[in-house]
C-alpha positions as CSV (number, residue, x, y, z in Angstrom):
1,M,24.1,5.8,24.6
2,N,23.6,9.4,25.7
3,F,21.1,10.7,23.1
4,E,18.8,13.7,23.4
5,K,15.4,12.4,22.4
6,I,13.8,14.0,19.4
7,P,10.6,15.9,20.2
8,M,7.4,15.5,18.2
9,K,5.0,18.5,17.9
10,T,1.9,17.1,16.2
11,P,0.5,13.6,16.9
12,L,1.1,10.8,14.4
13,V,-1.8,8.4,14.1
14,E,-0.8,4.9,15.0
15,M,-2.9,2.0,13.8
16,D,-1.9,-1.3,15.4
17,G,-2.6,-4.6,13.7
18,D,-2.5,-8.4,13.8
19,E,-0.4,-11.5,14.3
20,M,3.3,-11.5,13.5
21,T,3.3,-8.0,12.2
22,R,1.8,-6.8,15.5
23,V,4.7,-8.5,17.4
24,I,7.2,-6.9,15.1
25,W,5.4,-3.6,15.4
26,Q,6.1,-3.6,19.2
27,M,9.7,-4.7,18.7
28,I,10.4,-1.8,16.3
29,K,8.9,0.7,18.8
30,E,10.8,-0.6,21.7
31,L,14.2,-1.1,20.0
32,L,14.4,1.5,17.3
33,L,12.0,4.4,18.1
34,E,11.3,4.9,21.8
35,P,15.0,5.2,22.8
36,Y,15.4,8.1,20.4
37,I,12.1,9.9,19.9
38,N,9.6,11.3,22.4
39,L,6.8,9.7,20.4
40,N,3.6,11.7,20.1
41,L,1.1,9.1,19.0
42,E,-2.7,8.9,18.8
43,Y,-3.2,5.1,19.1
44,Y,-5.9,3.0,17.6
45,D,-6.0,-0.8,18.0
46,L,-7.1,-2.2,14.7
47,G,-6.4,-5.8,15.8
48,L,-9.2,-8.1,14.8
49,E,-10.5,-8.6,18.3
50,N,-10.9,-4.9,18.9
51,R,-12.5,-4.3,15.6
52,D,-15.0,-6.9,16.5
53,K,-15.5,-5.4,20.0
54,T,-16.2,-2.0,18.6
55,D,-18.2,-3.2,15.6
56,D,-15.4,-1.8,13.4
57,Q,-16.0,1.7,14.6
58,V,-12.3,1.9,15.6
59,T,-11.3,1.6,11.9
60,V,-13.5,4.6,11.0
61,D,-12.2,6.6,14.0
62,S,-8.6,6.0,12.9
63,A,-9.3,7.2,9.4
64,L,-11.0,10.3,10.7
65,A,-8.0,11.0,13.0
66,T,-5.7,10.6,10.0
67,K,-7.7,13.3,8.2
68,K,-7.4,15.5,11.2
69,Y,-3.6,15.1,11.8
70,G,-2.5,14.5,8.2
71,V,-0.2,11.5,8.7
72,A,-0.7,7.9,9.9
73,V,1.3,4.7,10.1
74,K,-0.6,1.3,9.9
75,C,0.4,-2.2,10.9
76,A,-0.8,-5.1,8.7
77,T,-4.3,-6.3,9.6
78,I,-6.5,-9.4,9.0
79,T,-9.4,-9.2,6.5
80,P,-11.5,-12.1,7.9
81,N,-12.9,-14.9,5.8
82,A,-15.2,-17.6,7.1
83,A,-12.3,-19.5,8.7
84,R,-11.2,-16.4,10.6
85,V,-14.7,-15.7,11.8
86,E,-14.7,-19.1,13.4
87,E,-11.1,-18.8,14.7
88,Y,-11.6,-15.5,16.3
89,H,-15.3,-16.0,17.2
90,L,-16.3,-12.8,15.4
91,K,-19.8,-11.3,15.3
92,E,-19.5,-11.0,11.5
93,M,-17.1,-11.1,8.5
94,W,-15.8,-7.5,8.9
95,K,-14.7,-5.6,5.8
96,S,-11.1,-4.9,4.9
97,P,-9.7,-2.1,7.2
98,N,-7.6,-0.9,4.2
99,G,-10.8,-0.6,2.1
100,T,-12.6,1.4,4.8
101,I,-9.7,3.7,5.3
102,R,-9.1,4.2,1.6
103,A,-12.8,5.1,1.0
104,I,-12.8,7.7,3.8
105,L,-9.5,9.3,2.7
106,D,-10.3,9.0,-1.0
107,G,-6.6,8.1,-1.5
108,T,-4.4,6.5,-4.1
109,V,-1.9,3.7,-3.0
110,F,1.7,4.1,-4.1
111,R,3.9,1.1,-3.8
112,A,7.6,0.9,-4.6
113,P,10.3,-1.7,-4.1
114,I,13.1,-1.1,-1.6
115,L,16.3,-1.8,-3.6
116,V,19.4,-3.2,-1.8
117,K,22.7,-4.5,-3.0
118,G,22.9,-8.3,-3.1
119,I,19.3,-8.8,-3.9
120,T,19.0,-9.1,-7.7
121,P,15.6,-8.6,-9.3
122,Y,14.3,-11.6,-11.3
123,I,14.1,-9.3,-14.3
124,P,17.8,-8.3,-14.6
125,N,17.2,-5.0,-16.6
126,W,15.1,-3.6,-13.7
127,R,17.7,-1.3,-12.3
128,K,15.4,1.4,-10.9
129,P,12.3,1.2,-8.7
130,I,8.9,0.8,-10.4
131,T,6.2,2.5,-8.4
132,I,2.6,1.2,-8.7
133,A,-0.1,3.8,-8.2
134,R,-3.3,1.9,-7.4
135,H,-6.7,3.6,-7.5
136,A,-8.3,2.6,-4.2
137,F,-12.0,3.0,-4.7
138,G,-14.9,1.1,-6.2
139,D,-14.6,-1.4,-9.1
140,V,-14.6,-5.1,-8.1
141,Y,-13.9,-4.4,-4.4
142,K,-17.3,-2.7,-4.0
143,N,-19.2,-5.0,-6.5
144,T,-22.6,-6.6,-6.3
145,E,-22.7,-10.2,-7.3
146,A,-25.3,-12.8,-7.9
147,I,-25.6,-16.5,-8.8
148,V,-28.1,-16.6,-11.7
149,P,-30.4,-19.6,-12.4
150,A,-30.8,-21.0,-15.9
151,G,-33.4,-19.3,-17.9
152,A,-33.0,-15.9,-16.2
153,K,-32.5,-12.6,-18.1
154,A,-30.0,-10.2,-16.7
155,E,-30.4,-6.4,-17.2
156,L,-28.6,-3.3,-15.9
157,T,-31.2,-0.8,-14.7
158,V,-30.4,2.9,-13.9
159,T,-33.0,5.0,-12.2
160,C,-32.2,8.7,-12.7
161,S,-33.0,11.4,-10.2
162,D,-36.0,12.6,-12.3
163,G,-37.5,9.1,-12.3
164,N,-36.4,8.2,-15.8
165,V,-35.4,4.5,-16.0
166,Q,-32.7,3.3,-18.4
167,T,-32.3,-0.4,-19.0
168,Y,-29.3,-2.1,-20.6
169,P,-29.4,-5.9,-21.5
170,V,-26.6,-7.9,-20.0
171,Y,-27.2,-11.5,-20.9
172,Q,-29.9,-14.1,-21.4
173,F,-29.0,-17.2,-19.4
174,Q,-30.6,-20.1,-21.2
175,E,-29.7,-23.8,-20.5
176,S,-26.9,-23.0,-18.0
177,A,-26.9,-21.1,-14.7
178,G,-24.1,-18.6,-14.2
179,V,-22.8,-15.7,-12.3
180,L,-23.4,-11.9,-12.6
181,Q,-21.3,-9.0,-11.3
182,G,-22.0,-5.2,-11.2
183,Q,-19.4,-2.6,-10.4
184,F,-19.1,1.1,-10.3
185,N,-16.9,4.1,-9.9
186,V,-17.5,7.9,-9.7
187,D,-15.9,10.8,-11.6
188,A,-14.9,12.6,-8.4
189,S,-12.8,9.6,-7.2
190,I,-11.2,9.2,-10.6
191,E,-10.3,12.9,-10.7
192,S,-8.7,12.5,-7.2
193,F,-6.8,9.5,-8.4
194,A,-5.5,11.4,-11.4
195,R,-4.4,14.5,-9.4
196,S,-2.7,12.3,-6.8
197,C,-0.8,10.5,-9.5
198,F,0.2,13.7,-11.3
199,N,1.3,15.4,-8.1
200,F,3.3,12.3,-7.0
201,A,5.1,12.3,-10.3
202,L,6.0,15.9,-9.9
203,D,7.1,15.4,-6.4
204,T,9.3,12.5,-7.3
205,K,10.4,13.7,-10.7
206,Q,9.3,10.5,-12.4
207,D,7.5,9.7,-15.6
208,L,3.9,8.6,-15.2
209,W,2.2,5.8,-17.2
210,F,-1.5,5.1,-17.1
211,S,-3.1,2.0,-18.5
212,T,-6.6,0.5,-18.8
213,K,-8.5,-1.7,-21.3
214,D,-10.5,1.1,-23.1
215,T,-10.7,-0.8,-26.4
216,I,-12.9,-3.4,-24.7
217,S,-14.5,-1.3,-22.0
218,K,-15.5,1.5,-24.2
219,K,-17.4,3.4,-21.5
220,Y,-16.1,2.3,-18.1
221,D,-12.4,2.2,-18.8
222,H,-12.6,4.9,-21.4
223,R,-14.0,7.3,-18.7
224,F,-10.8,6.8,-16.7
225,K,-8.7,7.5,-19.8
226,D,-10.7,10.7,-20.7
227,I,-10.6,12.1,-17.2
228,F,-6.9,11.6,-16.8
229,Q,-6.2,13.3,-20.2
230,E,-8.6,16.2,-19.5
231,I,-6.9,17.0,-16.1
232,Y,-3.4,16.5,-17.5
233,D,-4.1,18.9,-20.4
234,K,-5.7,21.6,-18.3
235,E,-3.6,21.4,-15.1
236,Y,-0.4,19.5,-15.5
237,A,1.0,19.5,-19.1
238,E,3.0,22.7,-18.5
239,K,4.2,21.6,-15.1
240,F,5.4,18.2,-16.5
241,A,7.2,20.0,-19.3
242,Q,9.0,22.2,-16.9
243,A,9.9,19.3,-14.7
244,G,11.3,17.4,-17.7
245,I,9.0,14.4,-17.1
246,E,6.4,12.6,-19.3
247,Y,2.8,11.4,-19.0
248,F,1.4,8.9,-21.4
249,Y,-1.5,6.5,-21.7
250,T,-1.4,3.0,-23.2
251,L,-3.4,-0.2,-23.1
252,I,-2.6,-2.4,-20.2
253,D,-1.4,-5.2,-22.5
254,D,1.1,-2.8,-24.0
255,A,2.0,-1.4,-20.6
256,V,2.9,-4.9,-19.3
257,A,5.2,-5.5,-22.3
258,R,6.8,-2.1,-21.8
259,V,7.3,-2.7,-18.1
260,I,9.1,-6.0,-18.6
261,R,11.4,-4.4,-21.2
262,S,12.1,-1.3,-19.2
263,E,14.9,-0.4,-16.7
264,G,12.3,1.0,-14.2
265,G,12.3,4.4,-12.7
266,F,8.7,5.4,-13.4
267,I,5.2,5.4,-11.9
268,W,2.6,3.0,-13.3
269,A,-0.9,4.1,-12.5
270,C,-3.5,1.3,-12.6
271,K,-7.2,0.8,-11.8
272,N,-8.0,-0.8,-8.5
273,Y,-7.8,-4.5,-9.5
274,D,-5.0,-4.1,-11.9
275,G,-3.0,-2.2,-9.3
276,D,-3.7,-4.9,-6.7
277,V,-2.3,-7.6,-9.0
278,M,0.6,-5.7,-10.6
279,S,1.9,-4.4,-7.3
280,D,2.4,-8.0,-6.1
281,M,4.0,-9.0,-9.4
282,V,6.4,-6.1,-9.2
283,A,7.2,-6.7,-5.6
284,T,7.9,-10.4,-6.2
285,A,10.0,-9.7,-9.3
286,F,12.1,-7.2,-7.3
287,G,12.6,-9.8,-4.6
288,S,10.0,-9.8,-1.8
289,L,6.7,-8.2,-0.7
290,A,8.5,-7.5,2.6
291,M,10.8,-5.2,0.6
292,M,8.0,-2.9,-0.6
293,T,6.9,0.5,0.6
294,S,3.2,1.5,0.5
295,V,1.7,4.9,1.1
296,L,-1.9,6.0,0.7
297,V,-2.0,9.6,-0.5
298,A,-5.2,11.6,-0.5
299,P,-5.8,14.6,-2.8
300,D,-5.3,17.0,0.1
301,G,-1.9,15.5,0.9
302,T,-3.0,13.3,3.8
303,C,-0.7,10.2,4.0
304,E,-1.1,6.8,5.6
305,Y,2.0,4.6,5.5
306,E,1.8,0.8,5.8
307,A,3.6,-2.4,4.8
308,A,2.6,-3.9,1.5
309,H,2.3,-7.4,2.9
310,G,-0.1,-9.3,5.2
311,T,0.1,-10.4,8.8
312,V,2.6,-13.3,8.3
313,Q,0.2,-15.9,9.8
314,R,2.5,-18.9,9.4
315,H,5.3,-17.2,11.4
316,Y,2.9,-16.0,14.0
317,Y,1.7,-19.6,14.8
318,K,5.4,-20.6,15.1
319,H,5.9,-17.6,17.5
320,L,3.0,-18.7,19.6
321,K,4.6,-22.1,20.0
322,G,7.8,-20.5,21.2
323,E,9.6,-21.4,18.0
324,P,12.2,-19.0,16.5
325,T,11.1,-17.0,13.5
326,S,13.2,-15.1,10.9
327,T,10.5,-12.6,9.7
328,N,11.5,-9.8,7.4
329,S,10.5,-6.5,9.1
330,V,11.8,-4.1,6.5
331,A,8.5,-3.0,5.0
332,T,7.0,-2.5,8.4
333,L,10.0,-0.5,9.5
334,F,9.9,1.6,6.4
335,A,6.2,2.4,7.1
336,W,7.4,3.9,10.3
337,T,10.2,5.8,8.8
338,G,8.0,7.1,6.0
339,A,5.4,8.4,8.4
340,L,8.0,9.9,10.7
341,R,9.7,11.6,7.8
342,K,6.4,13.1,6.6
343,R,5.5,14.2,10.1
344,G,8.9,15.9,10.4
345,Q,8.5,17.6,7.0
346,L,5.1,19.0,7.8
347,D,6.3,20.2,11.3
348,S,9.6,21.5,10.0
349,N,11.3,19.0,12.4
350,E,14.6,18.4,10.7
351,R,15.9,16.1,13.4
352,L,13.0,13.8,12.9
353,V,13.5,13.8,9.1
354,N,17.2,13.1,9.5
355,F,16.5,10.3,12.0
356,A,14.1,8.6,9.6
357,N,16.7,8.8,6.9
358,Q,19.4,7.4,9.2
359,L,17.2,4.5,10.3
360,E,16.5,3.5,6.7
361,K,20.2,3.7,5.8
362,A,21.1,1.5,8.9
363,T,18.5,-1.0,7.7
364,L,20.0,-1.3,4.2
365,D,23.5,-1.2,5.5
366,T,22.7,-4.2,7.7
367,I,21.4,-6.3,4.8
368,E,24.3,-5.2,2.6
369,S,26.7,-6.3,5.3
370,G,25.3,-9.8,5.0
371,V,23.0,-9.9,8.0
372,M,19.4,-10.6,7.0
373,T,16.3,-12.6,7.6
374,G,15.6,-16.0,6.0
375,D,13.6,-14.8,3.0
376,L,16.5,-12.5,1.8
377,A,19.2,-15.0,2.7
378,S,17.7,-17.5,0.3
379,M,18.0,-15.1,-2.6
380,S,21.0,-13.0,-1.7
381,A,24.0,-12.9,-4.1
382,L,26.4,-11.8,-1.4
383,E,29.3,-14.1,-0.7
384,K,28.9,-14.1,3.1
385,V,25.3,-14.2,4.4
386,Q,24.3,-14.6,8.1
387,K,20.7,-15.6,8.5
388,V,19.3,-14.2,11.8
389,S,16.1,-14.3,13.8
390,T,13.4,-11.5,13.7
391,Q,14.7,-9.9,16.8
392,E,18.4,-10.3,16.0
393,F,17.9,-8.5,12.7
394,L,16.4,-5.5,14.5
395,L,19.2,-5.5,17.0
396,A,21.7,-5.5,14.2
397,I,20.0,-2.5,12.7
398,K,20.1,-0.8,16.1
399,E,23.8,-1.3,16.2
400,K,24.3,0.3,12.8
401,L,21.9,3.1,13.8
402,E,23.7,4.0,17.0
403,A,27.0,4.1,15.2
404,S,25.6,6.8,12.9
405,L,24.0,9.0,15.5
């Protein structure tokens, strides 16, 4: 079709990834982006081989570039375990790229389901999206662990800057060996988490819930609760009242019960581990991890968009054998549209914003017309469903998109 390509003023940071999502990544660019946009990208290859080749410096460089330009889009990547070290002949078991990027950006991860007609949530009363805000720093993901022999005494020791030593008893291991874990967080990151959540709630005009287990963790979790409340009272209470939205704190046990009984339409802020688990639960209950948006938002507004799922290893091995796959590309595609929309908003590029919106609509219209990948076809309530391959699905979206341009 005769289409004047959309210009891009400021670079968008592109972080390439691994396995089947890397294959889909290239398909999306070739079929749905390059024909319509003069892409201005600063490219970083976060594929496992290149991370190994650069001693993971490429991950750090990509995060610093994101801080420089303000917006990034990231493909799913492998966090290697022992089997992956052997499979890819790695120098070492490299850390999670997401963890490295989150630490550098000091960001909060917001994940929300993509709702589409014909895919009914497993919890029928969930009629609006539930957004999980996950603190992305410290806790169990930066822990120190030990296997402790029988008879050992475990203590927590803090050496202050003035040399004063404070010791807290943990446990006396007697006849049985065991395990020990130490974790931490810092006020500055918790404050950033709180402000990111409050700002996101104001931007999206949604209520904000926050939950921990402060009745049991009377210092660690209680610190989170206190910081959230102090910042809310001082900086956001009046803004929330003006926006007609609510912030409240509750125990995570109560939050889970409230979430199940709710109709959705709010943000649920969780500590790092809680957010990791609950985002997968919410995604699955709404239908699929492949139908979940994910954006890392830093306190200064820097955003990194990604898919909420992994690299789809099983489909990748089929792809390598030349076998057809029916892999859902929606979350990866919405990572691109989210980043392009944000880039367009920051650059006052209305055509780019509109294109991102049209591409998302074309994607949802394709599914609602009955054309979808295998994971969605197996749960669709539509009368007529056509299961298509990975590439056929993207081509069907392209057809819808071009009809709207």
